[in-house]
C-alpha atoms as a printed R data frame, in Angstrom:
    type eleno elety resid chain resno       x       y       z
1   ATOM     1    CA   MET     A     1  22.136  51.876 -38.130
2   ATOM     2    CA   SER     A     2  19.595  52.674 -40.862
3   ATOM     3    CA   THR     A     3  15.769  52.738 -40.464
4   ATOM     4    CA   LYS     A     4  15.291  49.606 -41.615
5   ATOM     5    CA   SER     A     5  17.769  47.876 -39.293
6   ATOM     6    CA   LYS     A     6  16.176  49.820 -36.673
7   ATOM     7    CA   LEU     A     7  12.768  48.404 -37.548
8   ATOM     8    CA   PHE     A     8  14.290  44.885 -38.217
9   ATOM     9    CA   PHE     A     9  16.210  44.909 -34.967
10  ATOM    10    CA   GLY     A    10  13.473  46.586 -32.991
11  ATOM    11    CA   ALA     A    11  10.827  44.212 -34.324
12  ATOM    12    CA   THR     A    12  12.555  40.836 -33.466
13  ATOM    13    CA   ALA     A    13  14.408  41.974 -30.038
14  ATOM    14    CA   ALA     A    14  11.553  40.935 -27.961
15  ATOM    15    CA   PRO     A    15  10.475  37.433 -29.525
16  ATOM    16    CA   LEU     A    16  14.098  36.508 -29.664
17  ATOM    17    CA   ALA     A    17  14.415  37.689 -25.914
18  ATOM    18    CA   ALA     A    18  11.416  35.205 -25.109
19  ATOM    19    CA   PHE     A    19  12.599  32.773 -27.614
20  ATOM    20    CA   THR     A    20  15.890  32.781 -25.574
21  ATOM    21    CA   VAL     A    21  14.486  32.631 -22.151
22  ATOM    22    CA   LEU     A    22  12.305  29.286 -23.631
23  ATOM    23    CA   LEU     A    23  15.437  27.186 -24.699
24  ATOM    24    CA   ALA     A    24  17.270  28.366 -21.351
25  ATOM    25    CA   PRO     A    25  16.288  25.451 -19.779
26  ATOM    26    CA   LEU     A    26  16.626  22.816 -22.911
27  ATOM    27    CA   ARG     A    27  20.654  24.088 -22.591
28  ATOM    28    CA   ALA     A    28  21.231  23.097 -19.028
29  ATOM    29    CA   THR     A    29  24.241  21.119 -18.945
30  ATOM    30    CA   ALA     A    30  25.710  18.872 -15.762
31  ATOM    31    CA   ALA     A    31  27.972  21.827 -14.725
32  ATOM    32    CA   GLU     A    32  25.020  23.759 -14.397
33  ATOM    33    CA   VAL     A    33  23.011  21.602 -12.338
34  ATOM    34    CA   ASP     A    34  23.047  22.163  -8.517
35  ATOM    35    CA   VAL     A    35  24.148  18.868  -7.730
36  ATOM    36    CA   SER     A    36  24.031  19.930  -3.768
37  ATOM    37    CA   LYS     A    37  19.953  19.224  -4.241
38  ATOM    38    CA   LEU     A    38  20.680  15.515  -5.353
39  ATOM    39    CA   PRO     A    39  19.522  13.023  -2.643
40  ATOM    40    CA   PRO     A    40  22.724  11.236  -1.379
41  ATOM    41    CA   ALA     A    41  23.583   7.864  -2.682
42  ATOM    42    CA   ALA     A    42  23.167   5.025  -0.687
43  ATOM    43    CA   SER     A    43  26.003   3.790   1.661
44  ATOM    44    CA   ARG     A    44  25.224   0.000   0.923
45  ATOM    45    CA   THR     A    45  26.516  -1.887  -2.289
46  ATOM    46    CA   VAL     A    46  23.185  -2.152  -4.652
47  ATOM    47    CA   ASP     A    47  22.171  -5.323  -6.386
48  ATOM    48    CA   PHE     A    48  21.216  -4.900 -10.090
49  ATOM    49    CA   GLU     A    49  19.070  -7.910  -9.976
50  ATOM    50    CA   LYS     A    50  17.299  -6.744  -6.635
51  ATOM    51    CA   ASP     A    51  17.469  -2.998  -6.501
52  ATOM    52    CA   ILE     A    52  18.010  -1.923 -10.227
53  ATOM    53    CA   LYS     A    53  16.396  -3.821 -12.591
54  ATOM    54    CA   PRO     A    54  12.455  -3.963 -10.971
55  ATOM    55    CA   LEU     A    55  13.088  -0.174 -10.379
56  ATOM    56    CA   LEU     A    56  13.896   0.435 -14.071
57  ATOM    57    CA   GLU     A    57  11.189  -1.939 -15.298
58  ATOM    58    CA   GLY     A    58   8.475  -0.830 -13.034
59  ATOM    59    CA   THR     A    59   8.995   3.084 -13.377
60  ATOM    60    CA   CYS     A    60  11.313   3.683 -16.622
61  ATOM    61    CA   LEU     A    61  10.340   1.177 -19.410
62  ATOM    62    CA   LYS     A    62   6.774   2.173 -19.617
63  ATOM    63    CA   CYS     A    63   8.033   4.710 -22.232
64  ATOM    64    CA   HIS     A    64  11.833   4.239 -22.527
65  ATOM    65    CA   SER     A    65  11.555   0.813 -24.069
66  ATOM    66    CA   GLY     A    66  10.052  -0.797 -27.271
67  ATOM    67    CA   GLU     A    67  10.853  -0.154 -31.053
68  ATOM    68    CA   LYS     A    68  10.091   4.211 -30.424
69  ATOM    69    CA   PRO     A    69  11.454   4.735 -26.872
70  ATOM    70    CA   LYS     A    70  10.485   8.100 -25.708
71  ATOM    71    CA   GLY     A    71  13.202  10.851 -26.404
72  ATOM    72    CA   LYS     A    72  15.212   7.921 -28.853
73  ATOM    73    CA   TYR     A    73  16.354   6.647 -25.123
74  ATOM    74    CA   SER     A    74  15.923   3.071 -24.033
75  ATOM    75    CA   LEU     A    75  16.870   1.645 -20.821
76  ATOM    76    CA   GLU     A    76  16.230  -1.843 -21.706
77  ATOM    77    CA   THR     A    77  20.123  -2.715 -22.304
78  ATOM    78    CA   ARG     A    78  23.155  -1.161 -20.580
79  ATOM    79    CA   ALA     A    79  24.292   0.160 -24.193
80  ATOM    80    CA   GLY     A    80  20.885   1.999 -24.497
81  ATOM    81    CA   MET     A    81  21.358   3.231 -21.076
82  ATOM    82    CA   LEU     A    82  25.053   4.597 -21.756
83  ATOM    83    CA   LYS     A    83  23.784   6.238 -24.778
84  ATOM    84    CA   GLU     A    84  24.927   9.628 -25.888
85  ATOM    85    CA   GLY     A    85  22.209  12.289 -25.463
86  ATOM    86    CA   ASP     A    86  22.616  16.060 -26.141
87  ATOM    87    CA   GLU     A    87  24.732  17.169 -23.348
88  ATOM    88    CA   GLY     A    88  26.964  13.630 -23.999
89  ATOM    89    CA   PRO     A    89  26.599  10.197 -21.838
90  ATOM    90    CA   ASN     A    90  23.292   9.719 -20.054
91  ATOM    91    CA   VAL     A    91  24.995   7.739 -17.624
92  ATOM    92    CA   ILE     A    92  28.467   7.782 -16.447
93  ATOM    93    CA   PRO     A    93  29.588   5.086 -14.513
94  ATOM    94    CA   GLY     A    94  31.388   6.052 -11.212
95  ATOM    95    CA   ASN     A    95  29.806   9.564 -11.213
96  ATOM    96    CA   SER     A    96  26.225  10.024 -10.697
97  ATOM    97    CA   ALA     A    97  26.022  13.416  -9.719
98  ATOM    98    CA   LYS     A    98  27.597  14.066 -13.433
99  ATOM    99    CA   SER     A    99  24.934  11.682 -14.878
100 ATOM   100    CA   PRO     A   100  22.019  13.675 -16.607
101 ATOM   101    CA   LEU     A   101  19.664  10.280 -15.703
102 ATOM   102    CA   ILE     A   102  20.018  11.562 -12.424
103 ATOM   103    CA   HIS     A   103  19.238  14.995 -12.713
104 ATOM   104    CA   ASN     A   104  16.220  14.086 -14.657
105 ATOM   105    CA   VAL     A   105  14.731  11.681 -11.956
106 ATOM   106    CA   SER     A   106  15.677  14.104  -9.113
107 ATOM   107    CA   ARG     A   107  13.785  16.813 -11.129
108 ATOM   108    CA   LEU     A   108  16.472  19.342 -11.326
109 ATOM   109    CA   VAL     A   109  16.530  20.316 -14.916
110 ATOM   110    CA   GLU     A   110  13.371  22.038 -15.781
111 ATOM   111    CA   ASP     A   111  11.230  20.305 -18.673
112 ATOM   112    CA   LYS     A   112  13.201  17.079 -18.345
113 ATOM   113    CA   GLU     A   113  11.968  15.884 -15.297
114 ATOM   114    CA   MET     A   114  11.075  12.330 -15.336
115 ATOM   115    CA   PRO     A   115   8.929  11.109 -15.248
116 ATOM   116    CA   PRO     A   116   7.235  13.868 -16.541
117 ATOM   117    CA   GLU     A   117   4.299  15.283 -14.646
118 ATOM   118    CA   GLY     A   118   1.065  13.255 -14.933
119 ATOM   119    CA   LYS     A   119   3.185  10.282 -16.736
120 ATOM   120    CA   GLY     A   120   3.916   8.709 -13.390
121 ATOM   121    CA   ASP     A   121   5.106   9.004  -9.631
122 ATOM   122    CA   PRO     A   122   8.617  10.506  -9.128
123 ATOM   123    CA   LEU     A   123  11.104   8.586  -7.511
124 ATOM   124    CA   THR     A   124  11.807   8.453  -4.051
125 ATOM   125    CA   LYS     A   125  15.045  10.171  -2.603
126 ATOM   126    CA   GLU     A   126  15.737   5.903  -1.641
127 ATOM   127    CA   GLN     A   127  15.203   5.383  -4.997
128 ATOM   128    CA   ILE     A   128  17.180   8.011  -6.634
129 ATOM   129    CA   GLY     A   129  20.027   7.098  -3.629
130 ATOM   130    CA   SER     A   130  19.873   3.577  -4.955
131 ATOM   131    CA   LEU     A   131  20.468   4.618  -8.522
132 ATOM   132    CA   ARG     A   132  23.148   6.751  -7.501
133 ATOM   133    CA   ALA     A   133  24.594   4.340  -5.302
134 ATOM   134    CA   TRP     A   134  24.604   1.985  -8.288
135 ATOM   135    CA   ILE     A   135  25.934   4.459 -10.877
136 ATOM   136    CA   ASP     A   136  28.734   5.225  -8.457
137 ATOM   137    CA   GLN     A   137  29.751   1.877  -8.105
138 ATOM   138    CA   GLY     A   138  30.063   1.369 -12.021
139 ATOM   139    CA   ALA     A   139  26.570   0.995 -13.164
140 ATOM   140    CA   LYS     A   140  27.186  -2.961 -13.717
141 ATOM   141    CA   TRP     A   141  24.884  -4.713 -15.863
142 ATOM   142    CA   PRO     A   142  24.928  -8.613 -16.241
143 ATOM   143    CA   ASP     A   143  25.768  -9.877 -19.771
144 ATOM   144    CA   GLY     A   144  23.054 -10.457 -22.141
145 ATOM   145    CA   VAL     A   145  20.133  -8.755 -19.255
146 ATOM   146    CA   VAL     A   146  17.447  -7.278 -21.565
147 ATOM   147    CA   LEU     A   147  14.775  -5.549 -19.206
148 ATOM   148    CA   LYS     A   148  11.291  -5.957 -20.284
149 ATOM   149    CA   ALA     A   149   8.507  -3.266 -20.025
150 ATOM   150    CA   PRO     A   150   5.716  -4.267 -17.834
151 ATOM   151    CA   PRO     A   151   2.565  -5.211 -20.091
152 ATOM   152    CA   LYS     A   152  -0.122  -2.284 -20.711
153 ATOM   153    CA   PRO     A   153  -3.806  -2.492 -19.446
154 ATOM   154    CA   GLY     A   154  -5.385  -5.288 -21.979
155 ATOM   155    CA   GLU     A   155  -1.897  -6.483 -23.309
156 ATOM   156    CA   GLU     A   156  -0.804 -10.059 -23.014
157 ATOM   157    CA   PRO     A   157   2.210  -9.980 -20.587
158 ATOM   158    CA   LYS     A   158   5.862 -10.654 -22.508
159 ATOM   159    CA   SER     A   159   6.883 -12.583 -19.922
160 ATOM   160    CA   GLY     A   160   5.557 -14.046 -16.597
161 ATOM   161    CA   GLY     A   161   1.607 -13.140 -15.710
162 ATOM   162    CA   LYS     A   162  -0.666 -15.619 -16.702
163 ATOM   163    CA   PRO     A   163   0.187 -18.195 -19.232
164 ATOM   164    CA   LYS     A   164  -2.258 -18.726 -22.275
165 ATOM   165    CA   ALA     A   165  -2.970 -22.531 -21.011
166 ATOM   166    CA   GLU     A   166  -5.060 -20.897 -18.267
167 ATOM   167    CA   LEU     A   167  -7.277 -18.831 -20.660
168 ATOM   168    CA   PRO     A   168 -10.263 -20.062 -21.913
169 ATOM   169    CA   ASP     A   169 -10.384 -21.811 -25.253
170 ATOM   170    CA   PRO     A   170 -11.885 -20.274 -27.820
171 ATOM   171    CA   ARG     A   171 -13.205 -23.357 -29.146
172 ATOM   172    CA   SER     A   172 -15.759 -24.024 -26.395
173 ATOM   173    CA   HIS     A   173 -17.854 -21.239 -27.666
174 ATOM   174    CA   TRP     A   174 -21.240 -22.866 -28.875
175 ATOM   175    CA   ALA     A   175 -20.916 -21.780 -32.452
176 ATOM   176    CA   PHE     A   176 -18.201 -24.353 -32.760
177 ATOM   177    CA   LYS     A   177 -20.191 -26.982 -31.335
178 ATOM   178    CA   ALA     A   178 -21.664 -29.638 -33.433
179 ATOM   179    CA   PRO     A   179 -25.594 -29.332 -33.194
180 ATOM   180    CA   ALA     A   180 -27.289 -32.096 -31.265
181 ATOM   181    CA   ARG     A   181 -31.385 -33.129 -31.836
182 ATOM   182    CA   PRO     A   182 -32.760 -32.450 -28.537
183 ATOM   183    CA   THR     A   183 -35.089 -35.136 -27.087
184 ATOM   184    CA   GLU     A   184 -38.546 -35.115 -27.676
185 ATOM   185    CA   PRO     A   185 -40.899 -33.952 -25.270
186 ATOM   186    CA   GLU     A   186 -43.442 -36.427 -23.677
187 ATOM   187    CA   ILE     A   187 -47.034 -35.507 -24.936
188 ATOM   188    CA   LYS     A   188 -49.623 -36.531 -22.717
189 ATOM   189    CA   SER     A   189 -53.210 -36.966 -24.208
190 ATOM   190    CA   HIS     A   190 -56.042 -35.176 -22.590
191 ATOM   191    CA   TRP     A   191 -59.072 -37.231 -24.063
């Protein structure tokens, strides 16, 4: 090997090794995840409307909905949920143990934990168990159902919440009222 080659490879070997170590978690696939660490799937039949919809709307849709969902992964529709990611489908109906969504919410893949640290409370073992059972039972999603994210603080609710009729009418502000002549005070003469 020439001196030039040694200098080149010697100078880049350490940074290249560090870079490879940094990328290792990003390459984790379903085959590399220790599924023995997954919480067990619930043993009951899981109902989408009662169990899954509130779970997704309350925990996941804060980030994974709207025009620009985080990671380009929307959970508002079944088609969005089944979307393929870097390692293939995010949810594999009938097999929760191989579904990257379950790996991420179970916090088994470094740098892909959902929700990310500081962005919300991790799902409980019971919630993950319900999600696993739902996926194992075929990830059934009623036709036409689109989930809605909860409103952000200070934002008007998209559905439910306080109807506009209960908000004060802006026309009741004093600036929109016609001026009225005040009654003249009675003046008493002191002479």
